[in-house]
FIZA-85308 format. One record per residue: x, y, z of N, C-alpha, C, O, CB in turn. Coordinates in Angstrom, 1 decimal. Each point is the difference from the previous one (the first is absolute). Glycine has a CB too. Layout:
       nx       ny       nz      cax      cay      caz       cx       cy       cz       ox       oy       oz      cbx      cby      cbz
        X        Y        Z        X        Y        Z        X        Y        Z        X        Y        Z        X        Y        Z
...
//
This chain:
       nx       ny       nz      cax      cay      caz       cx       cy       cz       ox       oy       oz      cbx      cby      cbz
    106.5    -37.8    147.6      0.1     -1.4      0.1     -1.3     -0.5      0.6     -0.5      0.6      1.0      3.0     -0.6     -0.9
     -3.1     -1.0     -0.7     -1.2     -0.7      0.6      0.4     -1.4      0.5      0.6     -0.8     -0.7     -2.1      2.1     -0.9
      1.1     -1.5      2.8      0.3     -1.3      0.6     -1.4     -0.7      0.4     -0.6      0.5      0.9      2.9      0.3      0.0
     -2.6     -1.8     -1.6     -1.4     -0.6      0.1      0.1     -1.5     -0.4      0.6     -0.3     -1.0     -1.7      2.5      0.5
      0.6     -3.1      1.4      0.1     -1.4     -0.3     -1.1     -0.6     -0.8      0.1     -1.1     -0.6      1.1      1.0      2.7
     -2.3      0.9     -2.2     -1.1     -0.5     -0.8      0.2      0.4     -1.5      0.0      1.2     -0.3     -1.6     -1.1      2.3
      1.9     -1.0     -2.9      0.4      0.3     -1.3     -1.0      0.9     -0.8      0.4      1.0     -0.6      0.7     -3.2      0.6
     -2.4      2.0      0.2     -1.0      0.8     -0.7      0.0      1.4      0.5     -0.1      1.0     -0.7     -1.3     -3.0      0.4
      1.5      2.1      1.6      0.0      1.4      0.6      1.3      0.7     -0.4      0.0      1.2     -0.3     -1.3     -2.0      2.3
      2.4      0.1     -2.0      1.3      0.5     -0.4      0.0      0.6     -1.4      0.4      1.0     -0.3      0.7     -2.6      1.8
     -1.7      0.8     -2.4     -0.1      0.4     -1.4     -0.9      1.2     -0.2      0.3      0.9     -0.8      0.0     -3.3      0.1
     -1.5      2.4      1.4     -0.9      1.2      0.0      0.7      1.2      0.5     -0.2      1.1     -0.6     -1.8     -2.6      0.8
      2.7      1.4      0.9      0.6      1.1      0.6      1.1      0.6     -0.9      0.2      1.2     -0.2     -0.7     -2.2      2.5
      1.3      0.1     -2.9      1.1      0.4     -0.9     -0.6      0.7     -1.2      0.6      1.0     -0.4      0.8     -3.0      1.2
     -2.5      1.4     -1.3     -0.6      0.7     -1.2     -0.5      1.4      0.3      0.2      0.9     -0.8     -0.9     -3.2      0.0
      0.1      2.4      2.0     -0.5      1.4      0.4      1.1      0.9      0.2      0.0      1.2     -0.5     -1.9     -2.2      1.6
      3.0      0.6     -0.4      1.1      0.9      0.2      0.7      0.4     -1.3      0.4      1.1     -0.2     -0.1     -2.2      2.5
     -0.1      0.1     -3.2      0.6      0.3     -1.3     -0.9      1.0     -0.8      0.6      0.9     -0.6      0.5     -3.2      0.7
     -2.4      2.1      0.0     -0.9      0.9     -0.8      0.1      1.4      0.6     -0.3      1.0     -0.8     -1.2     -2.9      0.4
      1.9      2.0      1.6      0.1      1.4      0.6      1.4      0.5     -0.2      0.4      1.1      0.6     -2.1     -1.7      1.1
      2.5     -0.1     -2.5      1.3      0.5     -0.4      1.2     -0.3      0.9      1.1      0.6      0.0     -2.3      1.2     -1.0
      1.0     -2.8      1.9      1.0     -0.4      0.9      0.8     -1.2     -0.5     -0.6     -0.9     -0.6     -0.8      1.8      2.5
      2.7     -0.9     -1.6      0.8     -1.2     -0.3     -0.1     -1.0      1.1      0.4      0.3      1.1      1.2      1.2     -2.4
     -2.2     -2.6      1.0     -0.4     -1.0      1.1      0.8     -1.3     -0.1      0.2     -0.5     -1.1     -2.4      1.5      1.1
      2.7     -1.4      1.1      0.6     -1.4      0.1     -0.8     -0.7      1.0     -0.4      0.6      1.0      2.8      0.2     -1.6
     -2.7     -2.0      0.4     -0.8     -0.8      1.0      0.8     -1.1      0.6      0.9     -0.6     -0.6     -3.0      1.2     -0.7
      1.7     -1.0      2.5      0.5     -1.1      0.7     -1.0     -0.6      0.9     -1.0      0.6      0.3      3.3      0.4     -0.4
     -2.1     -2.3      0.5     -1.0     -0.6      0.8      0.5     -0.2      1.5     -0.8     -0.4      0.8     -0.1     -0.8     -2.8
      2.1      1.5      2.2      0.6     -0.1      1.4      1.3      0.9      0.1      0.4      0.6     -1.0     -1.4     -3.0      1.3
      1.6      2.4      0.9      1.2      0.8      0.2      1.1     -0.4     -0.9      0.6      0.9     -0.6     -1.3     -0.7      3.0
      1.0     -1.4     -2.5      1.2     -0.4     -0.8     -0.2      0.4     -1.5      1.0      0.4     -0.6     -0.6     -2.3      2.2
     -1.5      1.7     -2.1     -0.3      0.4     -1.4      0.1      1.5     -0.2      0.4      0.5     -1.0     -1.8     -2.6      0.7
      0.9      2.8      1.3      0.1      1.5      0.0      1.4      0.4      0.0      0.4      0.9     -0.8     -2.6     -0.7      1.9
      3.1     -0.8     -0.3      1.4      0.4      0.1      0.7     -0.2     -1.3      1.0      0.7     -0.3     -1.1     -1.3      2.8
     -0.3     -0.4     -3.2      0.7     -0.3     -1.3     -0.1      1.2     -1.0      0.9      0.2     -0.8     -1.4     -2.7      1.1
     -0.6      3.2     -0.2     -0.2      1.2     -0.9      1.0      1.1      0.3      0.3      0.8     -0.8     -2.7     -1.4      0.6
      2.9      0.6      1.5      0.9      1.1      0.4      1.4      0.0     -0.6      0.8      0.9      0.1     -2.1     -0.9      2.0
      1.6     -1.1     -2.8      1.3     -0.1     -0.7      0.1      0.9     -1.1      1.1      0.5     -0.3     -1.0     -2.9      0.9
     -1.2      2.8     -1.3      0.1      0.8     -1.2     -1.1      1.1      0.0     -0.2      0.7     -1.0      1.2     -2.6     -0.2
     -1.6      2.1      2.3     -1.1      1.0      0.1     -0.4      0.3      1.4      0.1     -0.8      0.9     -1.0     -0.1     -3.1
      0.7      2.2      2.5     -0.4      0.5      1.3     -1.4      0.5      0.0     -0.3      0.9     -0.8      2.7     -0.4      1.4
     -3.3     -0.9      0.2     -1.4      0.5      0.0     -0.1      1.3      0.7      0.8      0.3      0.8     -1.7     -2.6     -0.8
     -0.1      3.1     -0.5     -0.2      1.3      0.7     -1.2     -0.1      0.9     -0.4      1.0      0.7      1.4      0.2     -2.6
     -1.7     -2.4      1.9     -1.1     -0.3      0.9     -0.2     -1.5      0.1      0.4     -0.7     -0.9     -1.5      2.9      0.4
      0.5     -2.6      1.7     -0.3     -1.4      0.2     -1.5     -0.1      0.2     -0.6      0.8      0.8      2.9     -1.3      0.1
     -2.9     -0.4     -1.6     -1.4     -0.3      0.3     -0.1     -1.5      0.3      0.4     -0.8     -0.9     -1.3      2.7     -0.6
      0.5     -2.3      2.7      0.1     -1.4      0.3     -1.2     -0.5      0.7     -0.6      0.7      0.9      3.0     -0.4     -0.7
     -2.8     -1.5     -0.5     -1.0     -0.8      0.8      0.7     -0.3      1.3      1.2      0.0      0.1     -2.3     -1.0     -2.2
      0.3      0.7      3.1      0.6     -0.3      1.3      0.5     -1.4      0.1      1.2     -0.3      0.3     -2.7      2.0      0.7
      0.7     -2.7     -1.4      0.3     -1.4      0.0      0.6     -0.3     -1.4     -0.7      0.1     -1.0     -1.1     -0.7      2.8
      3.0      0.1     -1.8      0.7     -0.3     -1.3      0.3     -1.5     -0.1     -0.3     -0.8      0.9      1.3      3.1     -0.9
     -0.5     -2.6     -1.1      0.3     -1.4     -0.4      1.0     -0.7      1.1      0.9      0.7      0.5     -1.2     -0.1     -2.9
      0.0     -1.8      2.7      0.9     -0.8      0.9     -0.1      0.4      1.5      1.0     -0.2      0.7      0.5     -0.1     -2.7
     -2.5      1.0      2.4     -0.1      0.4      1.4      0.7      1.3      0.3      0.0      0.5      1.1     -0.2     -2.8     -0.5
      0.7      2.9     -1.7      0.7      1.3      0.1     -1.0      1.1      0.3     -1.2     -0.2     -0.3      3.0     -0.6     -1.3
     -1.4      1.9      2.2     -0.9      1.2      0.3      0.6      1.3     -0.5      1.2      0.1     -0.2     -2.1     -1.4      2.2
      0.1      2.2     -2.2      0.4      1.3     -0.6      1.0      0.7      0.8      1.0      0.6     -0.5     -3.2     -0.4     -0.4
      2.1     -0.2      2.2      1.0      0.7      0.9      1.4     -0.6     -0.2      1.0      0.8      0.1     -2.8     -0.2      1.5
      1.9     -1.9     -1.8      1.3     -0.6     -0.3      0.5      0.5     -1.3      1.2      0.4     -0.1     -1.8     -2.4      1.4
     -0.2      2.0     -2.3      0.4      0.5     -1.3      0.4      1.5      0.0      1.0      0.3     -0.6     -2.5     -2.0     -0.4
      0.8      2.5      1.7      0.3      1.4      0.1      1.3      0.2      0.6      0.8      0.8     -0.4     -3.3     -0.2      0.5
      2.7     -1.2      1.0      1.3      0.1      0.8      1.2     -0.4     -0.9      1.0      0.6     -0.1     -2.2     -1.0      2.2
      1.0     -0.8     -2.8      1.1     -0.5     -0.8      0.3      1.0     -1.2      1.2      0.2     -0.3     -1.8     -2.6      0.9
     -0.4      2.8     -1.2      0.2      1.0     -1.2      0.6      1.3      0.5      0.9      0.5     -0.6     -2.9     -1.6     -0.6
      1.5      1.6      2.3      0.5      1.3      0.6      1.4     -0.1      0.3      0.8      1.0     -0.2     -3.0     -0.6      1.1
      2.7     -1.6     -0.5      1.4     -0.1      0.3      0.9      0.1     -1.2      1.2      0.3      0.2     -1.8     -1.8      1.7
      0.1      1.3     -3.1      0.7      0.1     -1.2     -0.2      1.3     -0.7      0.6      0.3     -1.1     -0.8     -2.7      0.9
     -0.5      3.3      0.7     -0.4      1.3     -0.6      0.8      1.1      0.5      0.3      0.1      1.2     -2.6     -0.9     -1.6
      2.7      1.8     -0.4      0.8      1.1      0.4     -0.9      1.1      0.7      0.5      0.9      0.6      1.1     -1.3     -2.4
     -2.9      0.2      1.8     -0.9      1.0      0.6     -1.3     -0.8      0.4     -0.3     -1.1     -0.6      1.2      3.0     -0.8
     -1.7     -1.3      2.3     -1.3     -0.7      0.3     -0.9     -0.1     -1.2      0.0      0.9     -0.8      0.2      0.0      3.2
     -0.9     -2.0     -2.4     -0.9     -0.2     -1.2     -1.5      0.0      0.6     -0.3     -0.8      0.9      2.0     -0.6     -2.2
     -2.5      2.3      0.8     -1.4      0.1      0.4     -0.7     -1.4     -0.3      0.3     -0.6     -1.0     -0.4      3.1      0.7
     -0.7     -2.9      1.3     -0.7     -1.3     -0.1     -1.5      0.1      0.2     -0.4      0.8      0.8      2.6     -1.9      0.0
     -2.9      0.3     -1.5     -1.5     -0.1      0.2     -0.3     -1.5      0.1      0.5     -0.8     -0.8     -0.9      2.9     -0.5
     -0.3     -2.5      2.4     -0.4     -1.4      0.2     -1.4     -0.2     -0.5     -0.9      0.8      0.2      2.4     -1.0      1.8
     -1.7     -0.9     -2.8     -1.4     -0.4     -0.4     -0.2     -1.3      0.6      0.7     -1.0     -0.2     -0.6      2.3     -2.0
     -1.2     -1.5      3.0     -0.2     -1.2      0.6     -1.5     -0.3      0.3     -0.8      0.9      0.1      3.0     -0.7      0.9
     -2.5     -1.5     -1.0     -1.4     -0.4      0.4      0.0     -0.4      1.5     -1.0     -0.4      0.5      0.5     -0.3     -2.9
      1.7      0.7      3.0      0.1     -0.5      1.4     -0.4      1.1      1.0      0.6      1.1      0.0      1.2     -2.7     -0.7
     -2.8      1.3      1.4     -0.5      1.0      1.0      0.2     -0.5      1.5     -0.7      0.5      0.9     -1.0      0.3     -2.6
      2.7     -1.6      1.8      0.4     -0.5      1.4      0.5      1.3      0.8      0.8      0.7     -0.5     -0.2     -3.0     -0.4
     -1.2      2.5      2.0      0.3      1.2      0.8      1.5      0.1      0.3      0.5      1.2      0.1     -2.8     -1.3      0.9
      3.0     -1.0     -0.8      1.4      0.1      0.3      0.8      0.5     -1.2      0.9      0.8      0.2     -1.2     -2.8      1.4
     -0.1      1.6     -2.8      0.7      0.4     -1.2     -0.4      1.5     -0.2      0.9      0.8     -0.4     -0.9     -3.2     -0.6
     -1.2      2.8      1.1     -0.4      1.4     -0.2      0.8      0.8      1.0      0.5      1.1     -0.4     -2.8     -1.7     -0.3
      2.5      0.2      1.9      0.7      0.8      1.0      1.5      0.1     -0.4      0.6      1.1      0.1     -2.2     -1.8      1.7
      2.2     -0.4     -2.3      1.4      0.0     -0.4      0.2      1.0     -1.2      0.9      0.8      0.0     -0.7     -3.2      0.7
     -1.1      2.4     -1.7      0.1      0.9     -1.1     -0.2      1.4      0.4      0.7      0.9     -0.5     -1.6     -2.7     -1.0
      0.0      2.1      2.5     -0.1      1.3      0.5      1.2      0.5      0.8      0.4      1.1     -0.2     -2.9     -1.5      0.3
      3.1     -0.5      0.7      1.2      0.4      0.7      1.2      0.3     -0.9      0.8      0.8      0.3     -1.7     -2.3      1.6
      0.9      0.8     -3.0      1.1      0.2     -0.9     -0.3      1.2     -1.0      0.8      0.3     -0.9     -0.3     -2.8      1.0
     -1.7      3.1      0.1     -0.5      1.1     -0.8      0.0     -0.4     -1.5      0.4      0.8     -0.8      0.5      0.8      2.5
     -1.4     -2.8     -2.0     -0.1     -0.4     -1.4     -1.4      0.2     -0.5     -0.9     -0.6      0.5      2.7     -1.1     -0.1
     -2.0      2.6     -1.3     -1.3      0.2     -0.6     -0.6     -1.3     -0.5      0.8     -0.8     -0.7     -0.2      3.2      0.1
     -1.8     -2.7      0.8     -0.6     -1.3     -0.3     -1.4      0.2     -0.6     -0.8      0.8      0.5      2.1     -1.9      1.4
     -1.5      0.4     -3.0     -1.4     -0.1     -0.6     -0.4     -1.5      0.2      0.8     -0.9     -0.2     -0.3      2.8     -1.5
     -1.8     -2.1      2.0     -0.5     -1.3      0.2     -0.8     -0.5     -1.2     -0.9      0.7     -0.5      0.8     -0.2      3.0
      0.4     -1.7     -2.9     -0.6     -0.6     -1.2     -1.5     -0.4      0.3     -0.2     -0.3      1.2      2.5     -0.6     -2.0
     -3.2      0.9     -0.1      0.3      0.4     -1.4      0.1      1.5     -0.1     -0.6      0.8      0.7     -0.7     -2.8     -1.5
      2.2      2.4     -0.2      0.3      1.5     -0.2     -0.5      0.4     -1.3      0.4     -0.6     -1.1      1.6      0.4      2.6
     -2.8      1.2     -1.6     -0.4      0.6     -1.3      1.2      0.7     -0.6      0.8      0.6      0.7     -3.2     -0.2      0.1
      2.6     -0.6     -2.1      1.1      0.5     -0.7      0.2      1.5      0.2      1.2      0.5      0.1     -1.5     -2.3     -1.8
     -0.8      2.6      1.7      0.2      1.5      0.2      0.5      0.3      1.4      0.7      1.0      0.2     -2.6     -0.6     -1.8
      1.5     -1.2      2.6      0.5      0.1      1.4      1.5     -0.2      0.0      0.7      0.8      0.7     -2.9     -1.5      0.3
      2.6     -0.3     -1.7      1.5     -0.3     -0.1      0.7      1.1     -0.6      1.0      0.5      0.5     -1.5     -2.9     -0.6
      0.0      2.9     -1.0      0.6      1.1     -0.8      0.1      1.2      0.9      1.1      0.7      0.0     -2.0     -1.6     -2.2
     -0.1      1.2      2.9      0.0      1.2      0.9      1.0     -0.2      1.1      0.7      1.0      0.3     -3.1     -0.6     -0.8
      2.4     -1.6      1.1      1.0     -0.2      1.1      1.4      0.1     -0.5      0.9      0.6      0.7     -2.5     -2.1      0.4
      1.9      1.0     -2.3      1.4      0.1     -0.5      0.3      1.4     -0.3      1.1      0.5      0.4     -1.3     -2.8     -1.4
     -0.7      3.0      0.4      0.3      1.4     -0.3      0.2      0.8      1.3      0.9      0.8      0.1     -2.3     -1.0     -2.2
      0.5      0.1      3.0      0.1      0.7      1.3      1.2     -0.4      0.8      0.8      0.9      0.4     -3.3     -0.7     -0.4
      2.7     -1.4      0.2      1.1     -0.5      0.9      1.4      0.3     -0.6      0.9      0.5      0.6     -2.5     -2.3      0.3
      1.7      1.4     -2.2      1.4      0.1     -0.6      0.3      1.4     -0.4      1.2      0.3      0.0     -1.4     -2.7     -0.7
     -0.8      3.2      0.4      0.3      1.4     -0.3      0.4      0.7      1.3      1.0      0.8     -0.1     -2.7     -0.8     -1.8
      1.1     -0.3      3.0      0.3      0.7      1.2      1.4     -0.5      0.5      0.7      0.8      0.7     -3.1     -0.6     -0.1
      2.8     -1.4     -0.9      1.2     -0.6      0.5      1.2      0.6     -0.8      1.1      0.2      0.5     -2.3     -2.3      0.2
      1.0      2.4     -2.0      1.0      0.4     -0.9      0.4      1.4      0.3      0.8      0.6     -0.7     -1.6     -2.1     -1.0
//
C-alpha cells in the first residue's frame, strides 16, 4: 500500500510499484488507507510522513497495523528533515528515504528491506 497526499507523487509511485509487479493500492491519509482493508491486506506499507488533512505516517501505520494479522514492513518517504521527526522515525525503527528519491534507490530499498523482513 502506498500512502501519499501529493497526487503526482502518488501516481508515479504507484506506476513504478506496479511496473515492478506489485499489487498497489493508494491512499492519501489514514482513513482512506483503512478503507482498502475491507477487501485487501497489504504485504508492505510505503508512506509519506505528512499526509492529507494534517495526518501523519505514524498514525496511519498504527491504525493499519491494528487491523492486520501480522506486522507489516514499512518504508517512509519524506522531504521533512525536522530533527524531531527524524528522531521519532529512528526511535520507531522505521526505514526512511528522504525526497527527492531516485527510482533505483527506491527499488533497492524495497528489495532490501522487504526481502529481509519476509
